[in-house]
LUMNUZA-84934 format. One record per residue: y, x, z of N, C-alpha, C, O in turn. Coordinates in steps of 0.001 Angstrom, whole numbers, plus 500000, padded with zeros to 6 digits. Each point is the difference from the previous one (the first is absolute). Layout:
LUMNUZA-84934
YXZYXZYXZYXZ ...
end
This chain:
LUMNUZA-84934
492221523940490675499181498885498705499964498907500541500279500116501194 499562499117498583499524497807500217498327500208500292499408500410499002 499917499420501947498649499781499654499675498310499746499800499441501078 500134499897498069499651498578500066498770499375501257499068500768500240 500967497821500544498985499718499678499638499908499515500492499533498972 497718500885501124498837499377498769500332497891500219500400499224500868 499102500736497708499879498167499242498764499957500561499186500692499389 500237498534501900498893499053500536498913499676498240500584499893498921 497901500014501205499806499330499418500239498681500104500384499387499005 499403499888502365499952499072500314501298498782499786501003500561499559 499144498367500588501320499246499304500593500297500860499471500521500981 502024499211498926500706499823501031500292498616500727499898498835499616 500502501739501581500747498264500827500101499160498699499685500578498959 500864497648500948500657499663500010501244499276500912500144498925500582 500757502433499172501050499116501034501187499013499620500497499852498883 499720499742501870500993498545499843501392500524499991500644500207498972 499855500030502462501380500818500764499628500961501012498818500269500217 502407500405500586500137500531500568500309498356501321500693498983500010 498275501696500899500300498291500725499957500529501912499993499072500809 499992501781499509500424499961501404500305501632500321499486500790499208 501261499731501824500153501252500359499948499457501208500528498995500477 498353502279500196499953500162501771500449501329500479499388501058500144 501591498674500022500851500280501362499912501097501066498823499861500331 501593501016500328499645501018501402501401499601500724500998500376499385 499182499061501583501617500065500563499890500317501396499380499264500768 501025501490499495500294500696501677500637498840501187499780499859501203 500730499720498232500900498820501034499494498189499570500994499276499947 497804500060499795500507498756499452500598499706500535500304499475498929 500871499996502303501161499214499972500827500045499294500616499077499466 499572502680500386501636500052499195499328500274498736500569501008499579 498206498526499278499692500063499585499950498123499441500493499674498920 498923499423501907500348498990499686501137499335499586500070499313498981 500781500882501775501375500096500436501113500131498305501069499499499651 498057501325499785500360500713499415500240499129498268500888499787499175 497364499905501096499322499756498959500122497969499323499892499434498912 500443500058502852499792498630500234501903499790499913500852499721499156 499052500658502462501825499498499925500572500122499048500647499010499661 499424502367499329500763500261499409500139500121498673501073500165499420 497443499727499887499307500010499152499668498517499396500189499429498926 499218500255502331500153498642499963498983499594499287500076498978499319 498193502207500779498555499433499473499645499724500792500207500579501067 498622497731498700499733499083500798498270500722500614499027500395499359 501122499553501476498695500437501209499007498657499667500095498781500138 498940502138499362498445499099499852498995499512501560499596499053500674 500427502105499218499646500515501535499884501477501226500146501094499454 499699498922501516500810501462500439499202499908501465499946499021500745 499485502219499429499610499894501729500574501231500376500677500605499169 499097499999502319501086500926500443499740501546499128500897500821500190 497970499616498894499733501033499229501533500180498467500962500665499618 498031497954500063500437499200498098500777499006499521499603498870500285 501739501233498841500498498936499694499916499736498249500537500798499232 498707497964500267499456500058499003501192498320499241500132498781500117 500532502677498995501309499098499392499818499783498575499303500760499328 501445497985500065499844499506498743501877499731499295501101499787500507 498550500324498609501586499500499570500330498430498954498917499875499429 501465499629500362500290498291499710498651499338499977499303499285500721 500651501618497462498912499605498834498868499616500590499515498872499920 499829502495500971498947500520500502499073498978499870500436498851499935 498141501382500005499014498814500405499260500893500209499787499704501175 499551501272498650499536501219500564500610499943501799501204499945500253 497884500078500666499990500513501064501462500979500154501161499634500182 498272501711499669500890500457500364500856500823498678499730499737498828 501209501172501517500166500987498508500913501971500866500207501162499653 499992497893501577500224501106500996499276499868501349499885499105500837 499638502265499017499227499762501605501134501273500681500336500993499355 500088498726501941500286500857501152499142499604501207499880499005500714 499285502868499147499157500204501717500983501398500019500521500809499233 499325498827502397500424501326500132499043501115501197499292499727500969 501121501614498377499496500816500116501056501269500336501185499798499737 498361501729500932500502500720500292500759500830498828500965500753500131 498333498900498691500933500286498962500756499731499148499264499417499204 501892500588500292500301498845498597499394500575498458500309501101499544 498984498148499926499254500430499074499230498238499279499663499005500642 500305501188498187499212499408498966498230499894500523499145500866500185 500851498048499897498242499822500358499475499715498215499301500625499203 501321498352500770499105499602498284501471499384499448500934499370500496 498558501435497591500682499030499293498690498702498874499314500158498990 500911498872501804498973498735499288500148499352498807501049499461499650 497856500573499656500553499146498520498403499122500514498951500249500595 502096498033498355498289499259499931499646500572498317500535500785499218 498372498412500773498478500255499211499624498864499177500124498979500676 499489500782498210500284498743499125498807499219501196499940498998499287 499538500809501354498125499692499968499491501165501198500383501158500162 498754498155500479499406500808501601498825500851498412500972500481499417 498197499805499964499934500752498698501144501357500132499536501090500336 501481498821499474500883500785500087499850500542501295501123500503500017 498560499704500722500088500796501670498957500862499398500327501149499705 498030498310499992498766500946499884500386501432498367499487501079499703 501724498008499646500698501044498504500942500758501018500038501194499700 500615498553501237501199500807500641499072500948500698500392501130499709 498686498933500983498939500788501149499302500588498758500911500807499817 498222499469499161499149500355498869501252501183499657500002501134500479 500830498427498774500755500725499938500673501070499749500358500701499054 499759499163502874500646500741500530499328500927500630500389501062500484 498356498360499466499044501343500643499480500960498611499786501201500167 500040498177498509499802500539499471501663501146499281500036500931499195 500717498585501353501191501526500376499483501254500958500336501183499945 498570498043501104499962501090501016501207499925500954500399500986500620 500071497988499451500868499210501180499312499250501404499305498984500005 501081501777501075499825499358501409500129497797499667500938499304499611 498551500574500534499421497892500208499647499702501677499187500359500852 501908498806499013499326499088501259500050498822499556500903499630499250 498030499529501190499853498612499347499110499009501333498896500176500514 502367498565499753500682499440501592499401498404498771500792499660499122 498043499689500992499583498509499664501262498796501159500611498941499855 499213501954501066501730498845500797500669500238500264500485499714501094 500267501394497557501262501028500127500659500916500693499547500760500857 501478499151498767500814501385500814500917499271500896499856500409501152 501248498440498725500072499346500035499895498275499952499460499206499230 501411500660502104499477498064499918500559499330498749500884500344499215 498420498724500841500501499594498520499379500305498216500035499478498886 499525501504501692499791501007498829497960499756499978499766500334501162 499246499415498400498644499967499781499666501568499364500619500964500451 498335499213498447498674501031500442501173500469499054500384499392499001 500101501754501471501039501923499267499272501063499726498926500165500578 501423500501498730499557501588499723501454500235500119500940499539499352 498994501627502037501346500860499556499111501258499800498810500143500280 502165500831499102499507500772499225501459501861500341501168499698500245 498520501626499709501094500769500137499820500141498399498874500128499520 502176499846499756499915500054498086500108501100500004500475500394501065 499290500454498164500354501325499270501299500490500519500090501131500477 500893498081499451501408500649500710500034499955501414501033500404500533 497880499111500308500328500524501235500641498209500545500480499836501122 499431499352498159500516498765500319499156498445501080499230499360499284 500818500364501453499284499155500550500017498191499112500615499042500468 498729500923498498499257499218499057499809498491500186498776499923499896 501599499005500284499002498882500168500050499349498529500713500027498996 497543499084501699499577498646498980499686499466500104498886500384500359 501130498079499642500128499002500862499689498611498732500193499963498785 499289499084502132500124498528498863500145498435501081500484498883499815 498580502016501699499884498811500569501176499865500598500610500955500482 499901497552499535501019500151501390500620498813500393500170499373498954 500284499943502035500500499025500347501402499504499793501041500618500221 498798498053499277501214499628499915500430499533500706499446499261500813 502563501210499077500710499096501222500714498535499291499641499373499004 501198500448501692500979499521499143501556500435498979501140500384500260 498197499336498701501468500836499001501146498784500250500050498799499734 501083502437501100501036499391500493501053499642499130501082499651500473 498594500425497482501062499375498797501060498886500364501205500064499754 498126498900500879500572499064500846500776499695500549500760499053499798 499206502069501445500699499614501393501853500516499998500545500802500759 499920498590498380501409500627499864500562499914501571500932500758500268 498560498359500797499928499926501164500387501357500746500793500243500910 498171500688498203499684501163500334500627501576499102499810501126500460 500917498605498253500321501053499774501626500143500116500945499211500024 498884502220500038500952501032500555501422499625499199500231498792500043 500388501696499509501200500640498936499215501231499226499824500214498800 499661500716502734499366501301499210498641499481500008499270500178500975 500396499260498107498465500140500239499078500372499176499996499648498821 498905501288501834498965500780499229498953498548499288499776498917500542 499898501427498522498975498475499120498899501176500112499632500182501160 499870500509498040498657500854499754500070501489500298501144500443500100 497675500566500091499643501628499893500452499794498715499869498859499556 500645502005499729499818500570498885499577501372499389499341500054498962 501088501116501765499012501045499744499754501199501036500925500109500805 498355500530499305500125501238500518500674501396498828500261500216498817 499753500437502564500466501003499027500061501520501072500627500257501028 498188500685497954499509501058500907500583501331499675500587499939498920 499458501112501566500235501014500037498849501324499836499358500354500988 500456500337497644499049500892499858500633501176499150501014499954499303 498347500845500871500616501530499597499777499849498308500918500072499182 497570499690500478499727500076498369500162498673498925498974499482499559 501657500276500256500604498332499657498777499594498373499408498929499862 500552501768499556498909500081498924498863499953500286499132499399499366 500691501377501857498394499495500823500022498743500805499194499626500851 501591499957498832500004498398501025500021499350499058499265499023499854 501935501537498946500181498255499135498723500127498459499967499272499008 498983502115501393498836499479499198498690499588500419499037499672499306 501150500438502664499228499284500963499822498558499755498960499357499860 502924500073500105499840498353500536500503499833498367500672498978499866 499198501593499203499497499306498387498155499770500034499275499033499766 500515502159500582498377499642499919499532498796500833499068499304499597 501709500388501816500139498692500555499834499154499194498921499440499811 502301500293499478500041499153499432501620499504499777500562498933499752 499734502083500418501788499599500769500743500851498495499798501116499520 501291497518499999501242500830498991501457500317500059500792499058499985 499651502185500082500529500969499818501693498550499319500375500954499318 500357498252500456500744499646500301501778500727500024501025499520499516 498736502002501379501520500616499268499529500886501580499611499823501155 500921501594497460499533501852501401501691500303499462500865499627499207 498786501475502044501592500885500050499117500972499007498831499626499905 501505501551499337500017501731499616500973500240499191500930499313499576 498721501797500257501375501191499590499595500777498699498887499899499485 502019500800500089499487500724498344498837500395500242499174499890499093 500427500673502171499031501224499992498119499366499947498945500622499873 501404497683500318498894499760500323499679499416500759499302498987500046 501448501917501048499766499287501911500051498299499538500585499250499219 498378500737501842499976498159500898500656500288501186499681500819500863 501615498150499079500209499931501819498981498483500461499036499982500765 501453499085498627499351499335500434499459498454499184500692499803499001 498425499289501185499865498700499228499693499052500455499882499999501226 499921499101498235500183498424500385498948499772499381499678500445498898 499353498378502243499015500138499295499720498216500669500623499431500897 497923499925498044500075498332500618498794499193499191499692499983498809 499776499374502333499392498883499680499937498769499811499321499222499330 501853500720501674500983498380499268501211499672499511501045500556500339 498866498583498894500763500168498905501965499733500330500839499184499618 499150502245501447501283500658500082500030501650499799499180500685499387 502071499762501349499754501246499064499289501526500683499764501142499604 500042497834501987499184500166500441499209500197501340500704500505500874 498040499228499494498949500323501309500374501193500986500231499965501209 499758500983497995500275501334500948500410501143498429499689499975498809 501284501058502216500707500948499980499497501383499880499908500528501108 499725500257497877500482501651500581500903500820499748500478500274498899 499897500327502573501327500798499520499653501197500386498982500126500681 501918501168498903499165500957499735500939500780501879501162499964500405 497764500518500081500624500709500808498799500500501425498803499745499864 501554500742501025498397500592501054499720498543500732500484499101500688 498704501239498826498402498776500303498641499814500752499448501079500214 499999498028500156500361498477499807500369499378500442499431499451500944 501828500224498630500723499186501150500344498250499645499538499537498957 501221499641501899499904498894499453501662500061499526500945499612500686 499093500734498527501963499557499256501111498244500794501078499822500568 498158499616499121500444498727500416498625498540499497499010499979499269 501707498996501633499134498880500030501518498863499165501114499686500420 498365500109498682500998498661499751499716498448500296498992499294500029 502062500561500129500261497674499799500502499833499662501098500521500191 498557497970498337500849499651499295501086498760500628499569499222500851 501847500677498656500821498680500329500202499151498624499745500383498858 500663498641501467499760498983498979501449500469498988499908499682498814 501389501048501624501516500201499578500338501746500563499425500611500900 501337499708498491500894501250500561500738499746500800500747500806500556 499172497896499670501690499405501434498150499938501462500440500644500952 498806499138499244499685500650500754499711500576500575499727500029501200 500274501046497418500565501686500830500982499967501179500032499771501209 500895500649497573501087499932500809500358498930501270500947500292500730 498669499089499397499102498781501784500005500743500458500909500313500768 497753500582498933499753500668501085500343501343500265499244500675500699 502316500043498604500615500985500408500930499286500579500345500289501146 500184498733498228501603498988501310498552499812501960500526500277501078 498951499573498920499215499920500682499380501171500675499850499824501209 499803501170498396499873501157500343501281500888500821499977500855500885 500917498604498488501276500659500418500820498843500987501105500329500432 498440498559499855500348499403500858499108500241501397500453499470501015 498578501129499073499107500159501239499739501287500464499233500273500923 501771500929498065500614500977500599499397500823499510500201501190500240 498670498265498733498476501845499855500246499988498302498984499736499356 502232500517499876500135500417498954499932501258500102500895500619499425 498313499981501134499933501151499951498521500320499403499573501082499594 499692497507500481498477500330499624500669499518498213499115499778499174 501995500123500460499725499786498554500228501824499308500967500749500142 497782499473499150499710501333499897501550500140497822500867500641499406 498214498111500596500659500010498265500331498494499598499435499019500483 501621500956498508500053498977499094500545498938501263499657500141501173 501286498744498317498954499169498556500572500637499115501014500637500286 498436499351498310499947500325498786499146499321499255499353498977500228 500752501986498502499765498970498406499230501557499983500605501061500150 497560498763499575499364501146499799500214499813497997500182498980499335 499684502540500215499774499771498387497978500076499609499230499505499177 500692501456502038498498499779499466499717498375500556500315499976501190 499290498920498439499329499277500855500613498578499730499338498965499925 502542501180499890501097499078499797499970498925500406500365498902499581 498758501787502047499757499535500909501779500140501644500495500874500712 499693497718499029501226500456501769499072500424501275498914499522500327 501908501611500348499403500057500970500045500521501599498860499988499538 501220500305501381500482500684501002498799500226500795498972499324499968 501338501992500954498703500829500619500619500302501564501097500472500301 498123499214500313500083499623501641498465500369501013498822499685499833 501733500942501002498797500741500914499717499268500981500927499831500792 497969499596499468499551499806501513500177501017501013500127501208499802 499866498039501554499743501452501107499588501301499534500665501004499747 497967498741500185500344501411500265499217500230497695499004500188499301 502396499594500690500073500895498379498894499608498993499369500884499419 500375497746500354498991499525499053500803499850499174501009499611500588 499211500468498213500516499124498749499563499147499507498931499853499408 502379499098500930499509498721499009501335499559499388500984499608500629 498831500578497412500521499143499778499891498342499570499034499320499655 502296500380500516500516499080499279499984499619497987500567500817499275 499059498497500375499943499935498428499896498602499296499152499303500557 501545500000498238500133499299499514500758500841498933500684501017500112 498754497747498148500228500185499180499381500729498850500555500234498927 497956500174501501499677501189498490499676498694498988500552498900500011 498415501563499146499692499502499031498506499829499794499246500430500873 500218498922497944498718500047499920499696500550499241500764500248499067 497475500382500993499962500921499115498045499499499815499154500893499937 500569498050500022498490499356499808499872500400498319498864499715499622 501838500767499449499675499316499098498756501739499892500036500863500878 499006499222497837498873500968500146500893501362499380499485501107500150 502027498777499065500949501001498830500805500356500384500852500633499376 499193498865502738501261500166500681500198501496499709499051500779500089 502274499650499535500254501553499722500841500256501428500864499566500761 498132501533498961500652501015501195501627500520499719500396500083498837 500300500179502047501634500400500559499783501007500264499828500350501167 500112500452497803500288501589501275501869500724500053500634500299498988 499819499811502270501439500711500493499929501439499645498855500453500019 501839500156499746501051501126500546500135500211501278500768499412500762 498254501695499560500594500288502003501392500352499802500663500208501016 499862499888497913501331500440500404501200498878499777501214500177500108 498083498640499554500990499032499654499731499166501568499051499269500283 502042501093500531500680498894501036499959499285499975499573499376500971 500882499925497742499585497709500243497746499858500251499500498875499961 499839502029500196498558499285499575499807500039501934499283499107500452 501200501660500337500125498924501335501207499553500873499933499927501227 500906499852498220500767498883499946500925500391498586500338501058499470 499862497565500250500551499670498919501343499828499966500503499614498945 500218500608502059501423500351500053500586501552500133501127500469499844 497648500084500498500281501261499596500319500672501279500378501171500024 499392497688501656499730500237501490499240501491499774499318500263499009 500931500619502067499066501211500270498853499726501061500158499094500818 499189501343499181498920499403501003499845501006500647499968501202499735 499910498030501399500158501048501364498528500667500632498951499445500326 501523502192499692498857500799499960498799499989500742498943500538499671 501312498750501454498593499616500954498773498583499405498891499666500418 502152499709498240499501499520499246498517500784499442498861499538500066 501485501518499488499437500992499124498535500291500914498824499862499662 501686500522501419499466501489501436499244499087501450499518500515501009 500592497981498650499436499713501385498823498799499440500302499034499299 498453501256501143499740498981499748498831499281501072500607499798501052 498027499762499078499163499238501400499145500671499799500025500441498851 499006499948501850498887500575500334498864499162499714500016498862500469 498973501522498820498911499588499304498737500069501363499820501060500598 499273497490499805499104500627500838498401500548498592499954499586498841 499043501338501789498628499230499513499541499303500859500501499773501101 498114499671498301499213498904500707499170499960501748499133499294500515 501776501967499974499865500056501824501196500377500167500383500811500844 500351498554498265501091499644500497500906501355500685500491500066501126 499529500807497937500349501623500780501135499912498406499847499409498931 501301501516501621501140500153498018499336500997499751499573500927500687 500344498681497753499774500324499079501075502059499542501129499853499532 498479501362500623500789500903499799501017499393498631499738499180499120 501615501699501188500356499315498480500229501914499595500241500852500855 499585499425497545499479500228499095501246500732499682500622499009500383 500286501782499282501553500083499071499982500197498937499397501009499635 501392497941499137500052500033498866500374502094499563500703500769500655 498568499500498168500457500886499742500388499940498283499848500931499209 500534498094500571501359499987499178501492499080500156500147499000500702 500949501698498375500562499614500810500211498683500694498988499299500034 502142500176500556500112498846500518501360499111498677500904500429499283 498522498252501005501732499527500112501170499925500665501097499860499460 498634500259502083501531500967500490499908500875499655500853500089499117 498483501039500974500284500991499243501382499817498469501090500532500213 498741498868498665500857499758499502501132498971499105500681499941498976 498920499304502309501103498783500036500951499552501206500832499094500010 498711502038501276501244499284501604500666501716500003499598501155499857 501018498475500272501509501488500095500459499656498536499541499290499105 501937501791501084500183500467499231499607501114498798500627501053499888 498424498634499362499213500806499479500334499967498057499390500732499220 501845498106500295500273500138498497498665499206499457500137499352498962 498747500662501601498694499500498931500653498149500068500346499555498905 499741499822501892500429498237499179500696499660499849501154500317500286 498262498572498990501468499069498666499855498764500269499123499394500618 501868500262498835500036497829499912500251500531498578498876499908499506 501927500590499550500357500100498569499612501016499128500772500737499386 497959499283500576499259501234499521500850500707499007500273499066499247 500334502002500256500192500566499002499572500667498766499712501177499783 500320497697499393499677501125498246499989500846499805500741500600500778 498772500076498483499951501764499464501539500603499982500392501136500270 500211497891499386501515500910499963500739499698501259501200500251500115 498122499239500776501006499768501351500339498727499799499248499087500342 501270500820499402499892498623499860499780498316500964498771500064500008 501491498772500644499366499738500742499599498747499146500773499454499213 497837500118501042499036499528499288500283498135500535499282499372500778 501459500325498798500252498803500447499210498520499675500984499261500013 498120500052499769499430498446499316500153499511499483500975499283500227 498257500504498457500780499440499043500946498541500044499470498991500465 501593500970499157501130499449499846500756499827500983500742499031500156 499103502060500712500820499996501260500927501158500670499460501046500359 502311498708499851500628500979500215500639500091501061499938499122500861 500630501722499232500703500124501813500923498767499484499555499667498902 501617499478501478500521499786500051500068498511499308500433499068500677 499276500783498400499559499307498800498943498829500767499302500060501012 500960498847497954499252498917500840498901499821498359500262500400498865 498825499043501516498484499647498644500560498652499698499444499271499178 
end
């Protein structure tokens, strides 16, 4: 039975958006080659142990930190809040939850000021900050614009063994659910949750955790993603393409999943939709519908369900991974299990088609 995270009496911090991720890499030179030379992220600053990166349209110091270390893992999922006072609010909120917190007025990374990091109730290292160093927004630097240009940080994706517990905790924190995946027994397999006016700033995927499933960067168009595939093929690193390109059912986005030299998963993402209205409806997908993960019905590779990055506590040690007790999405949807469908059958066994659609006929 799910033990929900209590709701503190203190107000939740007012979160603007997901803002950066700090990941630990074991070979900084190889990682630089991947993120800068292959993906084209722009270097804001670097030294012998750390590289600060941003995509084309960002004006804060960085959206991705690569830090050299002995174990490949994630050190922080960082969110920008609406004002300096909201950093105080975040610290108070998590202390009321009984979570470990650490405050640094000078920030945990270059370019970021007063910040608080917490070990949240799900075991993830969250950071909240407001003060930032502004850098050049490269939007009109067309001399730098590549065919596969990454333009924004879009979202995080977190693996947790108890999605309903995580969903309630994040809703208390002010996140709203845009889409989710369930079955007829009420088991929740995943939830997409947002603060900015897109499908998600983070998502919860049911599985052994806490772990980081992926961090996603947006492009302007799907042809930018296809160019990344062509480039990786030309460089003979197509084995780092894990899944895609394709079109998601959930989020409607065009996607590509690739793996960095340490196995950290990166999604390249474009063309989701607006969610900013207060009555924006939540879309629920049947876990047996094989179009939810890929609109074209392509199967999901097993590694996408099982592999993910470790996350660190505030001392830099990997958090222990807890097994998911409820059935996993992989068990339901991967292999010749007879469960998944594209055209769901009616009660009489006939294929159910969208209204006005018939195979072999024109609308």
